[in-house]
LUMSE-913682 format. One record per residue (C-alpha): residue number from 1; residue in one letter; y negated, x, z negated. Coordinates in steps of 0.02 Angstrom, whole numbers, plus 32768, in hexadecimal, padded with zeros to 4 digits. Each point is the difference from the previous one (the first is absolute). Layout:
BEGIN
i:NUM; aa:a; north:Y; east:X; up:Z
...
This chain:
BEGIN
i:1; aa:m; north:9B3D; east:4B97; up:A523
i:2; aa:n; north:80C7; east:800E; up:7FBC
i:3; aa:l; north:803E; east:8066; up:7F60
i:4; aa:e; north:8032; east:8087; up:8080
i:5; aa:d; north:7F45; east:8009; up:804E
i:6; aa:i; north:7FBD; east:800C; up:7F45
i:7; aa:i; north:8064; east:8079; up:7FCA
i:8; aa:q; north:7FD7; east:8072; up:80A0
i:9; aa:k; north:7F45; east:7FCE; up:7FDE
i:10; aa:t; north:7FF2; east:8043; up:7F54
i:11; aa:k; north:8075; east:8093; up:8000
i:12; aa:t; north:8085; east:7FAD; up:7F8C
i:13; aa:y; north:808B; east:8063; up:8056
i:14; aa:y; north:7FC2; east:8096; up:7FB3
i:15; aa:c; north:801F; east:7FAE; up:7F4A
i:16; aa:l; north:8040; east:8093; up:7F90
i:17; aa:e; north:8041; east:7F6F; up:7F76
i:18; aa:c; north:7FA6; east:8075; up:7F8F
i:19; aa:g; north:7FB5; east:7F75; up:7F9A
i:20; aa:k; north:7F45; east:804F; up:7FE2
i:21; aa:c; north:7FC8; east:7F4D; up:8056
i:22; aa:t; north:8049; east:7F9A; up:7F62
i:23; aa:s; north:7FDB; east:8074; up:7F84
i:24; aa:i; north:7F58; east:800C; up:8026
i:25; aa:c; north:7FF3; east:7F3D; up:8026
i:26; aa:p; north:7F8C; east:7FA3; up:7F84
i:27; aa:v; north:806C; east:7F6A; up:8016
i:28; aa:a; north:80A9; east:8055; up:7FEF
i:29; aa:r; north:7FB1; east:8045; up:7F5C
i:30; aa:y; north:8003; east:7F4F; up:7FC3
i:31; aa:d; north:8079; east:7FA4; up:8060
i:32; aa:s; north:80A9; east:805F; up:8004
i:33; aa:g; north:8032; east:7F80; up:8076
i:34; aa:f; north:7F83; east:8048; up:8097
i:35; aa:s; north:8036; east:809C; up:8044
i:36; aa:p; north:7FA7; east:8040; up:80B3
i:37; aa:r; north:8093; east:8069; up:801C
i:38; aa:m; north:8088; east:7F79; up:7FF5
i:39; aa:i; north:7F98; east:7FA4; up:807A
i:40; aa:i; north:7FF9; east:8090; up:8069
i:41; aa:e; north:80D3; east:801F; up:7FEB
i:42; aa:h; north:8002; east:7F4B; up:8031
i:43; aa:a; north:7FAE; east:800B; up:808D
i:44; aa:l; north:8059; east:809F; up:8043
i:45; aa:l; north:80AC; east:7FB7; up:7FD9
i:46; aa:g; north:7FCB; east:7F5F; up:8073
i:47; aa:f; north:8001; east:7F90; up:7F6E
i:48; aa:e; north:7F75; east:7F9E; up:8056
i:49; aa:d; north:8022; east:7F52; up:7FB0
i:50; aa:d; north:800E; east:804D; up:7F59
i:51; aa:l; north:7F5D; east:8059; up:8012
i:52; aa:v; north:7FA0; east:7F73; up:8047
i:53; aa:q; north:8054; east:7F75; up:7F94
i:54; aa:n; north:7FBA; east:805B; up:7F5D
i:55; aa:k; north:7F63; east:7FC7; up:7FBE
i:56; aa:k; north:7FDE; east:80A2; up:7FB3
i:57; aa:l; north:7FCB; east:8042; up:80B8
i:58; aa:f; north:7F69; east:7FA0; up:7FD4
i:59; aa:s; north:7FEC; east:8052; up:7F45
i:60; aa:c; north:7FBD; east:80B7; up:8058
i:61; aa:l; north:7F47; east:800F; up:7FE8
i:62; aa:t; north:7FEA; east:8072; up:80A4
i:63; aa:c; north:7F99; east:8072; up:7F95
i:64; aa:y; north:802E; east:8092; up:805A
i:65; aa:t; north:8017; east:8062; up:7F56
i:66; aa:c; north:80BD; east:8027; up:805A
i:67; aa:q; north:7FE2; east:8036; up:809F
i:68; aa:p; north:7F9E; east:80A5; up:7FD7
i:69; aa:e; north:8088; east:8035; up:7F95
i:70; aa:c; north:8098; east:7FCE; up:8080
i:71; aa:p; north:803C; east:80B9; up:803C
i:72; aa:s; north:803E; east:7FA8; up:80B6
i:73; aa:d; north:7F56; east:7FAF; up:7FFB
i:74; aa:v; north:8055; east:7F4A; up:801D
i:75; aa:d; north:7F74; east:7F7A; up:7FFB
i:76; aa:f; north:8040; east:7F83; up:7F8C
i:77; aa:p; north:7F73; east:7F91; up:7FED
i:78; aa:v; north:8001; east:7FE8; up:80B8
i:79; aa:f; north:80B3; east:7FE9; up:8001
i:80; aa:v; north:7FEF; east:7F85; up:7F88
i:81; aa:r; north:7F70; east:7FA7; up:804A
i:82; aa:e; north:806D; east:7FE6; up:80AE
i:83; aa:a; north:80A7; east:7FDA; up:7FA2
i:84; aa:r; north:7F8A; east:7F66; up:7FBE
i:85; aa:s; north:7FE8; east:7FCF; up:80AC
i:86; aa:i; north:80C6; east:7FF3; up:8021
i:87; aa:a; north:800D; east:7FAB; up:7F5A
i:88; aa:q; north:7F82; east:7F7A; up:802E
i:89; aa:d; north:804B; east:7FE9; up:8091
i:90; aa:n; north:80A4; east:7FCE; up:7FB4
i:91; aa:g; north:7F97; east:7F82; up:7F7F
i:92; aa:q; north:7FF6; east:807A; up:7F7C
i:93; aa:y; north:7F68; east:801E; up:7F9B
i:94; aa:g; north:7FA6; east:803F; up:7F6A
i:95; aa:i; north:7FD0; east:7F99; up:7F74
i:96; aa:c; north:7F48; east:7FC4; up:801D
i:97; aa:a; north:7F8C; east:802D; up:7F74
i:98; aa:h; north:7F74; east:7F6E; up:7FD1
i:99; aa:s; north:8065; east:7F6A; up:8050
i:100; aa:g; north:8002; east:8057; up:80AB
i:101; aa:q; north:7F46; east:7FCD; up:801C
i:102; aa:l; north:7FBD; east:80A1; up:8045
i:103; aa:q; north:8096; east:8024; up:807C
i:104; aa:s; north:7FE1; east:7F3A; up:8033
i:105; aa:l; north:7F46; east:8022; up:8013
i:106; aa:a; north:802C; east:808E; up:8073
i:107; aa:r; north:8075; east:7FA2; up:8065
i:108; aa:l; north:7F90; east:7F5E; up:8016
i:109; aa:m; north:7F6D; east:808C; up:8040
i:110; aa:t; north:8067; east:8031; up:8098
i:111; aa:s; north:7FD2; east:7F54; up:8053
i:112; aa:p; north:7F63; east:8008; up:8066
i:113; aa:a; north:7FD6; east:7F49; up:7FC7
i:114; aa:i; north:7FE4; east:802E; up:7F4D
i:115; aa:k; north:7F47; east:7FE6; up:7FD1
i:116; aa:q; north:7FBB; east:8075; up:7F65
i:117; aa:n; north:7F61; east:7FFB; up:7F99
i:118; aa:r; north:802D; east:80A4; up:7FCB
i:119; aa:l; north:7F30; east:8035; up:7FF7
i:120; aa:e; north:7FE1; east:7F7A; up:7F82
i:121; aa:w; north:7FF0; east:8067; up:7F6D
i:122; aa:l; north:7F67; east:8066; up:8060
i:123; aa:s; north:7F5F; east:7FF0; up:7FAB
i:124; aa:k; north:7F5F; east:8029; up:8042
i:125; aa:e; north:7FF3; east:8098; up:7F8E
i:126; aa:y; north:8068; east:8059; up:8075
i:127; aa:r; north:7FC8; east:804D; up:80AC
i:128; aa:v; north:8077; east:7FEF; up:809D
i:129; aa:s; north:7FDE; east:8014; up:80B0
i:130; aa:e; north:805F; east:7FCA; up:809A
i:131; aa:d; north:7FAA; east:808A; up:8059
i:132; aa:s; north:804A; east:807C; up:7F8C
i:133; aa:d; north:807C; east:8083; up:8051
i:134; aa:v; north:8056; east:8008; up:7F45
i:135; aa:l; north:8073; east:7F74; up:7FB5
i:136; aa:l; north:8031; east:7FEF; up:7F65
i:137; aa:w; north:80B4; east:7FB2; up:7FF8
i:138; aa:v; north:8007; east:7F71; up:7F84
i:139; aa:g; north:80D0; east:7FE3; up:8003
i:140; aa:c; north:8056; east:7F88; up:7FA4
i:141; aa:a; north:7F69; east:800D; up:7F67
i:142; aa:p; north:7FC6; east:7F4F; up:801E
i:143; aa:y; north:80B7; east:7FC5; up:7FF5
i:144; aa:f; north:801C; east:8070; up:7F52
i:145; aa:e; north:7F82; east:7F9C; up:7FB3
i:146; aa:p; north:8068; east:7F55; up:7FC8
i:147; aa:i; north:80A8; east:8064; up:7FEB
i:148; aa:f; north:7FBA; east:806A; up:7F7E
i:149; aa:e; north:7F6B; east:7FC0; up:7FAC
i:150; aa:d; north:8071; east:7FF7; up:7F52
i:151; aa:l; north:8009; east:80B0; up:8000
i:152; aa:e; north:7F37; east:800A; up:7FF9
i:153; aa:f; north:7FFD; east:8069; up:80A2
i:154; aa:s; north:7FA0; east:7FE4; up:80A2
i:155; aa:a; north:8039; east:8053; up:8098
i:156; aa:l; north:7F65; east:7FC6; up:805E
i:157; aa:d; north:7F92; east:806B; up:7F5C
i:158; aa:i; north:803C; east:8082; up:8068
i:159; aa:i; north:7FBC; east:7FD9; up:80AF
i:160; aa:r; north:7F67; east:7FD2; up:7FAE
i:161; aa:a; north:7FE7; east:80A1; up:7FAE
i:162; aa:s; north:8029; east:8059; up:809E
i:163; aa:l; north:7F7A; east:7F98; up:8064
i:164; aa:k; north:7F85; east:8034; up:7F6C
i:165; aa:i; north:8025; east:80BB; up:8022
i:166; aa:m; north:7FEB; east:7FE5; up:80B7
i:167; aa:n; north:7F59; east:7FB3; up:7FF0
i:168; aa:l; north:7FBF; east:8084; up:7F7A
i:169; aa:l; north:8031; east:8083; up:8094
i:170; aa:g; north:7FA2; east:7F8F; up:807F
i:171; aa:i; north:8098; east:7FC0; up:805D
i:172; aa:e; north:8016; east:7F54; up:801C
i:173; aa:p; north:80B5; east:7FEF; up:803B
i:174; aa:k; north:8039; east:7F83; up:8056
i:175; aa:l; north:808E; east:7F78; up:7FCB
i:176; aa:l; north:8090; east:7FA9; up:8068
i:177; aa:p; north:7FED; east:7F4B; up:7FEC
i:178; aa:n; north:80B1; east:7FE3; up:8053
i:179; aa:e; north:804F; east:809D; up:7FCC
i:180; aa:r; north:80BF; east:7FEA; up:7FB0
i:181; aa:c; north:8081; east:803D; up:7F86
i:182; aa:c; north:8011; east:80CB; up:8035
i:183; aa:g; north:80D0; east:7FD2; up:8005
i:184; aa:h; north:8028; east:8085; up:7F79
i:185; aa:d; north:805B; east:7FA0; up:7F9E
i:186; aa:a; north:8070; east:7FB6; up:80A1
i:187; aa:l; north:801B; east:80A8; up:803F
i:188; aa:w; north:8042; east:8047; up:7F56
i:189; aa:t; north:8080; east:7F76; up:7FE9
i:190; aa:g; north:803A; east:7FF9; up:80A9
i:191; aa:d; north:7FAA; east:7F66; up:805B
i:192; aa:v; north:7FC6; east:8060; up:807D
i:193; aa:e; north:7FD7; east:7F71; up:808C
i:194; aa:t; north:7F86; east:7FBE; up:7F74
i:195; aa:f; north:7FA6; east:80C1; up:7FF1
i:196; aa:k; north:7FF4; east:7FEF; up:80C0
i:197; aa:r; north:7FBD; east:7F6A; up:8013
i:198; aa:l; north:7F6A; east:802A; up:7F71
i:199; aa:a; north:7FED; east:80C9; up:8056
i:200; aa:e; north:7FF0; east:7FA7; up:809E
i:201; aa:h; north:7F7D; east:7F73; up:7FC8
i:202; aa:n; north:7F92; east:8091; up:7F9B
i:203; aa:a; north:7FFA; east:8083; up:8098
i:204; aa:t; north:7FB8; east:7F6F; up:8068
i:205; aa:q; north:7F7A; east:7FD7; up:7F8B
i:206; aa:i; north:7FDB; east:80B4; up:7FDE
i:207; aa:k; north:7FF4; east:802E; up:80BE
i:208; aa:e; north:7F8A; east:7F6D; up:801C
i:209; aa:a; north:7FA6; east:8030; up:7F63
i:210; aa:k; north:7FDB; east:80A8; up:804F
i:211; aa:v; north:7FFB; east:8063; up:7F5C
i:212; aa:k; north:800F; east:80BC; up:7FF3
i:213; aa:k; north:8045; east:800C; up:7F55
i:214; aa:i; north:8061; east:7F92; up:7F7D
i:215; aa:v; north:7FFE; east:8017; up:7F40
i:216; aa:f; north:806B; east:7FBF; up:7F84
i:217; aa:s; north:8004; east:7FF1; up:7F59
i:218; aa:c; north:80C6; east:7FC7; up:8007
i:219; aa:p; north:806B; east:80A8; up:801A
i:220; aa:e; north:8093; east:7F8F; up:8048
i:221; aa:g; north:7F83; east:7FC8; up:8086
i:222; aa:y; north:7FC7; east:80A4; up:802C
i:223; aa:r; north:80B2; east:8038; up:8000
i:224; aa:t; north:803F; east:7F8A; up:8079
i:225; aa:f; north:7F6A; east:8011; up:8077
i:226; aa:k; north:8009; east:80B2; up:7FF5
i:227; aa:l; north:80AA; east:8011; up:801D
i:228; aa:d; north:805D; east:7F71; up:801F
i:229; aa:y; north:7F8C; east:7FAB; up:8086
i:230; aa:p; north:8003; east:8082; up:807C
i:231; aa:n; north:80AC; east:7FE8; up:8013
i:232; aa:h; north:7FDA; east:7F51; up:8049
i:233; aa:v; north:7F46; east:7FDE; up:801D
i:234; aa:d; north:7F6D; east:8075; up:8042
i:235; aa:l; north:7F5F; east:7FF3; up:7F86
i:236; aa:g; north:7F93; east:807A; up:8055
i:237; aa:c; north:7FA3; east:8022; up:7F5B
i:238; aa:e; north:8004; east:806F; up:7F69
i:239; aa:v; north:8043; east:7FC6; up:7F53
i:240; aa:q; north:7FDA; east:8041; up:7F5A
i:241; aa:h; north:8019; east:7FCB; up:7F48
i:242; aa:l; north:7F69; east:7FE7; up:7F9A
i:243; aa:s; north:802C; east:8090; up:7F8F
i:244; aa:e; north:7FF9; east:8070; up:80AE
i:245; aa:f; north:7F56; east:7FAF; up:802B
i:246; aa:l; north:7FBE; east:8017; up:7F6C
i:247; aa:a; north:802B; east:80C0; up:7FF4
i:248; aa:e; north:7FC2; east:8014; up:809D
i:249; aa:k; north:7F51; east:7FAC; up:7FF1
i:250; aa:m; north:7FEF; east:8056; up:7F61
i:251; aa:g; north:800A; east:809E; up:8069
i:252; aa:q; north:7F90; east:7FD5; up:807C
i:253; aa:n; north:7F77; east:7F93; up:7F9D
i:254; aa:g; north:8013; east:8046; up:7F4C
i:255; aa:l; north:8027; east:7F50; up:7FB9
i:256; aa:k; north:7FA4; east:7FE5; up:7F47
i:257; aa:f; north:805C; east:7FC0; up:7F7A
i:258; aa:k; north:7FBB; east:7FD6; up:7F53
i:259; aa:e; north:8064; east:803B; up:7F6F
i:260; aa:i; north:808F; east:7FAC; up:7FC3
i:261; aa:k; north:8052; east:804B; up:7F69
i:262; aa:k; north:80B4; east:7FCD; up:7FF2
i:263; aa:k; north:80A9; east:805A; up:8014
i:264; aa:v; north:806A; east:7FBE; up:808B
i:265; aa:t; north:80B4; east:8020; up:8054
i:266; aa:y; north:8017; east:7FD5; up:80B0
i:267; aa:q; north:80AB; east:7FA7; up:8038
i:268; aa:d; north:8026; east:8051; up:80A7
i:269; aa:p; north:8030; east:7F5F; up:8062
i:270; aa:c; north:80AA; east:8022; up:806B
i:271; aa:r; north:7FB6; east:7FE5; up:80A0
i:272; aa:l; north:7F70; east:8060; up:7FEE
i:273; aa:g; north:8043; east:8083; up:7FAD
i:274; aa:r; north:80BF; east:8039; up:8042
i:275; aa:h; north:7FEC; east:7F9D; up:809C
i:276; aa:l; north:7F4B; east:8041; up:8042
i:277; aa:g; north:7FEA; east:80A1; up:7F87
i:278; aa:v; north:7F58; east:7FB7; up:7FCF
i:279; aa:y; north:8007; east:804B; up:7F3C
i:280; aa:d; north:7F5B; east:806A; up:801A
i:281; aa:a; north:7F71; east:7F7B; up:8036
i:282; aa:p; north:8015; east:7F90; up:7F75
i:283; aa:r; north:7FF5; east:8087; up:7F8D
i:284; aa:k; north:7F6B; east:804F; up:8040
i:285; aa:v; north:7FB1; east:7F4A; up:7FF0
i:286; aa:l; north:801F; east:8001; up:7F3E
i:287; aa:e; north:7FC7; east:80AE; up:7FE8
i:288; aa:s; north:7F6A; east:7FE8; up:8054
i:289; aa:i; north:7FC5; east:7F67; up:7F83
i:290; aa:p; north:7F9F; east:804A; up:7F65
i:291; aa:g; north:805E; east:7FF0; up:7F5A
i:292; aa:i; north:8093; east:7FCB; up:8057
i:293; aa:e; north:809C; east:8070; up:7F9A
i:294; aa:l; north:8098; east:8005; up:8084
i:295; aa:i; north:80AC; east:8008; up:7F97
i:296; aa:e; north:8088; east:8012; up:8079
i:297; aa:m; north:80A5; east:7FB5; up:7FBF
i:298; aa:k; north:80A7; east:8058; up:7FD6
i:299; aa:h; north:8033; east:7FC1; up:80BD
i:300; aa:s; north:7F80; east:8009; up:8078
i:301; aa:g; north:7FCC; east:8024; up:80B6
i:302; aa:r; north:80BD; east:800A; up:804E
i:303; aa:e; north:805F; east:7FDE; up:7F7C
i:304; aa:s; north:7FA2; east:7F5E; up:7FD1
i:305; aa:i; north:8067; east:7F86; up:7FA7
i:306; aa:c; north:7FFB; east:7F53; up:8081
i:307; aa:c; north:7FCE; east:7F6A; up:7FBB
i:308; aa:g; north:808C; east:7FAF; up:800B
i:309; aa:t; north:8017; east:7F7B; up:808A
i:310; aa:s; north:7FFB; east:8011; up:80C6
i:311; aa:a; north:7FC2; east:7F6F; up:806F
i:312; aa:f; north:800B; east:7F79; up:7F6E
i:313; aa:t; north:80C9; east:8007; up:800B
i:314; aa:n; north:806C; east:8029; up:7F7C
i:315; aa:c; north:7F8D; east:8000; up:7F74
i:316; aa:d; north:807E; east:7FFE; up:7F60
i:317; aa:s; north:8013; east:804D; up:7F51
i:318; aa:y; north:801F; east:80AD; up:804B
i:319; aa:s; north:7F57; east:7FED; up:8053
i:320; aa:n; north:7FA1; east:7FDD; up:7F66
i:321; aa:l; north:8057; east:808D; up:7FA9
i:322; aa:l; north:7FB4; east:806C; up:8089
i:323; aa:r; north:7F4E; east:7FBB; up:7FE0
i:324; aa:a; north:8019; east:801E; up:7F3F
i:325; aa:e; north:8024; east:80AB; up:8023
i:326; aa:r; north:7F82; east:800C; up:805A
i:327; aa:l; north:7F6E; east:7FB2; up:7F9C
i:328; aa:s; north:8056; east:8067; up:7F6C
i:329; aa:e; north:7FD0; east:80A9; up:806B
i:330; aa:a; north:7F49; east:7FBD; up:800D
i:331; aa:a; north:7FFA; east:7FCB; up:7F58
i:332; aa:a; north:802A; east:80B2; up:7FAF
i:333; aa:t; north:7F88; east:804F; up:8061
i:334; aa:g; north:7F81; east:7FC0; up:7F92
i:335; aa:a; north:7F9C; east:7FAD; up:809C
i:336; aa:d; north:7F8B; east:7F68; up:7FE2
i:337; aa:v; north:8025; east:7FCF; up:80AF
i:338; aa:l; north:8092; east:7FF8; up:8085
i:339; aa:i; north:7FB4; east:801F; up:80A5
i:340; aa:t; north:805C; east:7FA9; up:809C
i:341; aa:a; north:7FE4; east:800E; up:80B0
i:342; aa:c; north:8080; east:7F79; up:8039
i:343; aa:p; north:7FED; east:7F37; up:7FD5
i:344; aa:k; north:80B1; east:7FE4; up:7FEF
i:345; aa:c; north:8013; east:808E; up:7F81
i:346; aa:q; north:7F8E; east:7FA7; up:7F91
i:347; aa:t; north:8054; east:7F63; up:8012
i:348; aa:h; north:808C; east:804A; up:7FCA
i:349; aa:f; north:7FBD; east:8065; up:7F6A
i:350; aa:r; north:7FA0; east:7F5B; up:7FCB
i:351; aa:c; north:80A4; east:7F8F; up:8009
i:352; aa:a; north:8057; east:808C; up:7F97
i:353; aa:m; north:7F8B; east:7FF4; up:7F88
i:354; aa:t; north:7FF7; east:7F47; up:8002
i:355; aa:d; north:80CD; east:7FDD; up:8010
i:356; aa:k; north:8054; east:806F; up:7F94
i:357; aa:g; north:80B3; east:7FB2; up:802E
i:358; aa:e; north:8090; east:7FAB; up:7F8B
i:359; aa:e; north:801C; east:80CD; up:7FD8
i:360; aa:h; north:7F4E; east:7FED; up:7FAC
i:361; aa:r; north:7FEE; east:80C0; up:803C
i:362; aa:p; north:7F75; east:8064; up:7FB2
i:363; aa:t; north:7F6C; east:7FFA; up:8083
i:364; aa:p; north:7F5C; east:806A; up:7FDA
i:365; aa:k; north:7F63; east:7F9E; up:8019
i:366; aa:i; north:7F73; east:8062; up:8065
i:367; aa:e; north:7F78; east:7FC5; up:806A
i:368; aa:i; north:8023; east:8005; up:80BF
i:369; aa:m; north:7F76; east:800E; up:807A
i:370; aa:d; north:800B; east:8035; up:80C1
i:371; aa:l; north:7FA2; east:8092; up:804C
i:372; aa:a; north:7F81; east:7F8B; up:805F
i:373; aa:n; north:7FC2; east:7F9B; up:7F60
i:374; aa:l; north:7FE9; east:80C2; up:7FA2
i:375; aa:v; north:7F92; east:803C; up:807F
i:376; aa:a; north:7FAB; east:7F51; up:8012
i:377; aa:d; north:7FCC; east:8009; up:7F59
i:378; aa:a; north:7FD1; east:80B8; up:8013
i:379; aa:i; north:7FA2; east:7FF9; up:808F
i:380; aa:g; north:7F42; east:7FF4; up:7FFE
i:381; aa:e; north:7F7C; east:7FC2; up:808F
i:382; aa:e; north:7FB4; east:8092; up:8052
């Protein structure tokens, strides 16, 4: 796809140059060198070289804060995503966080010859079934373990909690021993070929598994399967985020929770919230737990502030300032715990509380817990 095609696809020609996108952009609030309006203007003026050579193109969070406010309905996040593919074709990349380990893993997983031992963490404590028509998507959780162990965070604990909840509901889900990364980060950084290979592999695995539903604890995987895979592959099954799955089960089965006396506040992940419109389900689950008092942050729902980095790329001092701002909002509620529903949100917030950067910015400390872990602690045997 060339720049002209991208402009047509994303309605960029209708830009009024009003600057609303830049005025509301969380990155532009801290980085005066970043402007969605100027990126669009360079594209419309035909300055393709300037556009794709500018590493600020990879600073956009693709958080969808701007698009709903655009009077011309320009889809800036998709414009950025497609422009990044042109940049990659020209040898330009964003600055990879964590030494590019996660990007390298995604590319490695495109090889059919790769052998994984991705279920070695699974103990007899949990019940799974090869005959189940419900699949729990594990995703990149096993690979997060060694990379983020210094943050005292385990993505696999979220998977374990999800399994515990399903088992207590009488569900023994299927796990795939050879699933791969969903390809979210590859797609949003412009590496479309890697994304396609991963999508094709995963689609084959899912069809062979003959499942009817896939449940995700990761919003990025959920978004990728729900919105992006249909453009390339056919899955032939339903997809749900764990919060939706639980909200649905509460209505059907009347989940019973023990009392947990905590004040909590909730972080809306960009992919689950603004990308997919899932706001009510997590709150329904939280409000159903006796003793839980949900206190909303100043910016919540559609106005929630992003955790600061997209696709582990261009994580810089401006990203850290965004995280510090969000953690300050969480602390200001008086909540005991910040509840997340996205593993990446948790890694970014924990990182901000651990590494305050050269500027030694003030960053409040607050307990952080995934929604799945809270529910697993609260749900009891029937």
